[in-house]
C-alpha positions as CSV (number, residue, x, y, z in Angstrom):
1,M,-0.2,0.0,-0.1
2,N,1.3,3.7,-0.8
3,V,1.4,5.4,2.3
4,E,2.9,8.8,2.7
5,L,6.2,8.2,5.3
6,L,8.0,10.4,7.2
7,D,12.0,10.5,5.9
8,S,13.5,11.3,9.1
9,L,12.3,10.9,13.0
10,D,14.6,13.9,13.8
11,G,13.6,15.5,17.0
12,Q,10.9,12.8,18.1
13,V,10.9,10.7,20.8
14,A,10.2,6.9,20.7
15,L,9.5,4.3,23.3
16,V,10.0,0.7,22.8
17,T,9.2,-2.2,25.1
18,G,11.2,-5.3,25.2
19,A,13.7,-3.7,23.6
20,N,16.6,-5.9,24.7
21,R,16.5,-8.7,22.1
22,G,14.7,-9.8,19.1
23,I,12.1,-7.6,17.2
24,G,12.2,-5.0,19.8
25,E,15.6,-4.6,19.7
26,A,15.7,-4.2,15.8
27,I,12.6,-1.8,16.2
28,A,14.5,0.1,18.3
29,R,18.0,0.3,16.3
30,E,16.1,1.2,13.2
31,L,14.0,4.2,14.7
32,T,17.6,5.1,16.1
33,K,18.6,5.4,12.6
34,L,16.1,7.3,11.6
35,G,17.0,10.4,14.1
36,A,14.7,9.3,16.8
37,A,15.4,9.5,20.7
38,V,14.8,6.2,21.7
39,Y,13.8,4.8,25.1
40,A,14.8,1.4,25.1
41,G,12.1,-0.3,28.1
42,A,13.3,-3.9,29.4
43,R,12.8,-5.7,32.6
44,D,16.8,-5.6,32.9
45,P,18.1,-2.0,31.3
46,E,21.6,-3.3,31.7
47,K,20.8,-5.7,28.7
48,I,20.3,-2.6,26.5
49,T,24.0,-2.0,25.2
50,A,23.3,0.4,22.1
51,P,25.2,3.6,23.2
52,D,22.8,5.8,21.0
53,Q,19.9,4.8,23.1
54,R,18.3,5.3,26.4
55,P,18.0,2.3,28.6
56,L,14.7,2.5,30.5
57,E,13.8,-0.1,33.3
58,L,10.1,-1.5,32.1
59,D,8.5,-4.3,33.5
60,V,5.0,-3.5,31.6
61,T,3.4,-5.7,34.4
62,D,4.9,-3.4,37.1
63,E,2.0,-0.2,37.1
64,R,5.1,1.8,39.2
65,Q,7.5,1.0,36.8
66,I,5.2,1.9,34.1
67,T,4.4,5.5,35.5
68,A,8.1,5.9,36.5
69,A,8.9,5.4,32.8
70,I,6.6,7.9,31.7
71,D,7.4,9.8,34.0
72,R,11.0,10.0,33.1
73,I,10.4,10.7,29.6
74,A,7.9,13.6,30.4
75,D,10.9,15.0,32.6
76,E,13.8,14.3,30.0
77,A,12.2,14.8,26.6
78,G,8.4,16.2,27.3
79,R,7.0,14.7,24.5
80,L,6.4,11.4,23.2
81,D,5.8,11.0,19.3
82,V,5.8,6.6,19.1
83,L,5.0,4.1,21.4
84,V,5.9,0.6,20.3
85,N,4.1,-2.0,22.4
86,N,6.3,-4.9,21.5
87,A,6.9,-6.8,24.8
88,A,5.5,-10.4,24.9
89,V,5.7,-13.8,25.8
90,Y,4.5,-17.3,24.5
91,G,2.6,-18.3,27.7
92,P,1.7,-22.0,28.1
93,A,0.6,-24.6,25.5
94,G,-2.0,-27.3,26.0
95,K,-5.7,-27.7,26.6
96,F,-7.1,-24.7,28.1
97,G,-8.2,-27.1,31.5
98,T,-4.7,-28.3,32.1
99,L,-3.2,-24.9,31.8
100,D,-1.5,-23.4,35.4
101,P,-3.8,-20.2,36.2
102,E,-1.0,-18.2,36.8
103,E,0.7,-18.3,33.6
104,I,-2.6,-17.7,31.9
105,E,-2.5,-14.6,33.8
106,T,0.9,-13.7,33.2
107,T,0.4,-14.0,29.3
108,L,-2.7,-11.8,29.6
109,A,-0.9,-9.1,31.9
110,V,2.2,-8.9,29.3
111,N,0.8,-9.1,26.2
112,L,-2.7,-7.2,26.7
113,H,-2.7,-5.4,30.0
114,G,0.3,-4.3,29.5
115,P,0.1,-2.4,26.4
116,V,-2.9,-1.0,27.7
117,R,-1.7,0.3,31.0
118,L,1.5,1.8,29.3
119,T,-0.6,3.6,26.5
120,R,-3.0,4.9,29.2
121,E,-0.2,6.6,31.1
122,A,1.4,7.9,27.8
123,I,-1.8,8.9,26.0
124,S,-1.8,12.7,27.6
125,M,1.8,13.2,26.0
126,L,0.7,11.1,22.5
127,T,-1.8,13.3,22.2
128,E,-0.4,16.5,22.6
129,Q,1.8,16.2,19.3
130,G,-1.2,15.6,17.1
131,D,0.5,13.2,15.0
132,S,2.0,10.3,17.3
133,R,2.0,6.9,16.5
134,V,1.3,3.7,18.1
135,V,2.4,0.4,17.0
136,N,0.8,-2.6,18.7
137,V,3.0,-5.7,18.0
138,S,0.4,-8.4,17.4
139,S,0.3,-11.6,15.5
140,G,-1.8,-13.8,13.4
141,S,-2.5,-16.0,16.1
142,G,-5.0,-13.2,17.4
143,Q,-7.1,-13.1,14.1
144,F,-10.5,-14.1,14.1
145,S,-10.5,-14.7,10.2
146,G,-7.2,-16.8,10.5
147,G,-8.1,-18.8,13.4
148,I,-6.9,-17.8,16.8
149,D,-3.9,-19.8,18.1
150,T,-5.7,-22.6,20.4
151,G,-2.1,-24.7,20.6
152,H,-1.5,-21.5,23.0
153,L,-4.8,-20.3,23.7
154,P,-3.9,-17.6,26.3
155,Y,-1.1,-15.8,23.7
156,G,-3.9,-16.0,21.0
157,V,-6.5,-14.7,23.1
158,S,-4.0,-11.7,24.2
159,K,-3.3,-11.0,20.6
160,T,-6.9,-10.9,19.7
161,G,-7.3,-8.4,22.9
162,L,-4.5,-6.4,21.3
163,N,-6.0,-6.1,18.0
164,A,-9.5,-5.0,19.8
165,F,-7.5,-2.4,21.7
166,T,-6.1,-1.1,18.6
167,D,-9.4,-1.0,16.9
168,A,-11.2,0.8,20.0
169,L,-8.6,3.3,20.8
170,D,-8.7,4.5,17.1
171,A,-12.2,5.4,17.5
172,Q,-11.7,7.5,20.6
173,Y,-8.6,9.1,19.2
174,P,-9.2,10.0,15.8
175,G,-5.9,12.5,15.8
176,L,-3.8,9.4,17.0
177,L,-2.4,7.0,14.2
178,V,-3.1,3.7,16.0
179,N,-2.1,0.3,14.2
180,A,-1.6,-3.4,15.0
181,V,1.2,-5.3,13.0
182,C,2.0,-9.1,12.6
183,P,5.3,-9.5,11.9
184,G,5.3,-13.1,11.0
185,W,7.1,-16.1,12.6
186,V,10.4,-14.8,13.1
187,R,13.6,-16.4,14.4
188,T,13.7,-15.1,18.1
189,E,13.4,-17.0,21.4
190,M,10.0,-17.2,21.2
191,G,9.8,-18.2,17.3
192,G,12.5,-20.5,17.3
193,A,15.2,-21.5,15.1
194,S,13.3,-22.7,12.8
195,A,11.1,-19.7,12.2
196,P,11.6,-18.5,8.2
197,R,11.7,-14.9,8.8
198,S,14.8,-12.9,10.0
199,V,14.4,-10.7,12.6
200,A,15.2,-8.0,10.5
201,K,11.8,-8.8,8.3
202,G,10.1,-9.0,11.3
203,A,10.9,-5.4,12.6
204,E,10.1,-4.1,8.7
205,T,6.9,-3.4,9.4
206,P,6.3,-2.1,12.6
207,V,9.1,0.4,11.7
208,W,7.1,1.0,8.6
209,L,4.1,2.1,10.5
210,A,6.1,4.1,13.0
211,R,7.4,6.2,9.9
212,F,3.5,7.4,8.9
213,A,2.8,10.8,8.4
214,P,-0.4,12.6,9.8
215,G,-3.1,11.2,7.6
216,S,-1.9,7.8,7.1
217,P,-4.3,5.0,7.6
218,S,-5.4,3.9,11.3
219,G,-7.1,1.3,13.1
220,R,-5.8,-1.6,11.3
221,L,-3.9,-5.0,11.1
222,W,-0.9,-5.1,8.8
223,R,1.3,-7.7,7.8
224,D,4.0,-7.0,4.9
225,G,3.1,-3.3,4.2
226,E,-0.8,-4.8,3.3
227,T,-3.9,-4.4,5.8
228,V,-5.4,-8.1,6.7
229,E,-8.7,-8.9,8.2
230,W,-9.0,-8.8,12.0
């Protein structure tokens, strides 16, 4: 799809969660190359080694860390132009009735409640700019049209919820560009060594969405630069 993109993110501020490895690390690196001041969120900020990024302690299941992270960005940068909700876990596999309730809750907390809470905390700064972007890293495992992943049921349900959140947030904030993306099956710690896609390929569309110019499409699910059904 032909969409107008920002050539540079100079002067803009981005927050990427789960930025210490995999797709999140690649997204943070590419946004930095585009000129953004990137806050790289991770549960262990010492794992953020890029010298041109700003390590940020951020466990998206910890309300205090969420508040502290957004407060720090507000104090230091005074703005937030791009929020990439990337942090996720795969969670337990198997028949629903056999799953550990705590593992179910952790999966939902990281993949769904975390992005919701973080976006809620950041919404004032995001809407101040008038053309900010929220990119929710979702999955085809959460598509009703494609078949929700029942092998990893909590994961599939959490990503379906993230898709719904994307659509609803877009409806409430028409000036904010909110999109979800399926990066595909990627060779990460979660995806495994047999996945067909490289990390760079998985980060490609999320970074593309972070470059959307004002007036670009919003409230959609994307894969490889094209919209797909919820």
